[in-house]
N, C-alpha and C positions, 0 to 999 in steps of 0.2 A: 961718240954717246956722250957727250958730257955738251953743257950748256954753263953760262958764266950770265947772271944778271947785273945791273949798272946802275946805281944813283949818284945823280949829279946833285949835288947839297950845296948850297949857300949856308954856309956858317954864319955870315954877319945878317942876315936879313930879319928882319924885326917885324912881327905882327900876331893880332890877336886870334886866339884859336876860336873857329865859330866852324859847327857841325854841317852849315853848307857848304865851305870850304874843304872840308875831309871829303875823301874818297870811299863810304863805305854806306853797307845795307841800312844805317839807322838814320834817324833826324836827328840824333842828340848827342852830346859831348859831355862826358862829366868834368871837362878841360871850360867848357864853354866861359868865355871873356880872359882867360889868363892870358897876358902877355908872355910871349915867348921870343926867343931868339935863336935862328937855324931854321932852315924849311928845304924841303926836298921841290926843286926843281923840275927834271927828269927822273924819271923810271923807264929801263929798259929791262925787258925778260923775256927769254927764250928768241931773242934779238926782235921782236916787236917792241915798240913802244909804247909804254903801257899811260905816262900822264906824261905831256911836254906842257912846259910854260904852266905849271903848276894845273893843266885840264887833264879831265881821265879823257884818255881816247882807247881803252881798248876796249872788248865785247863785254857784253853783260855776263854773268856766269863763269869766266875765264878761268876762276880759282875753283879748288874743289879740298873739301875737308879731308884734312887728316888727321886719323886717330889717333890719340897720344896711345902709346904702346904699354905704357904703365896703367894707363884706364882699362885695356884690353887683358893685361895679364899676359902677353906674349913675350 
């Protein structure tokens, strides 16, 4: 009844943030152009490879919104 997610991370990878390289539903990032060190190489969620070699492999709209309990008063 439980699952585990795994991220394989290269702590020494140097790169420059670009919205084109990020896996999100918008085409901009407030960090565009920032040089950073460390990059995720692979992400496995519920046994499914979501990102491999920095390329998105998952299905569109795989995730779902989780309401913040503090916002709902629950």
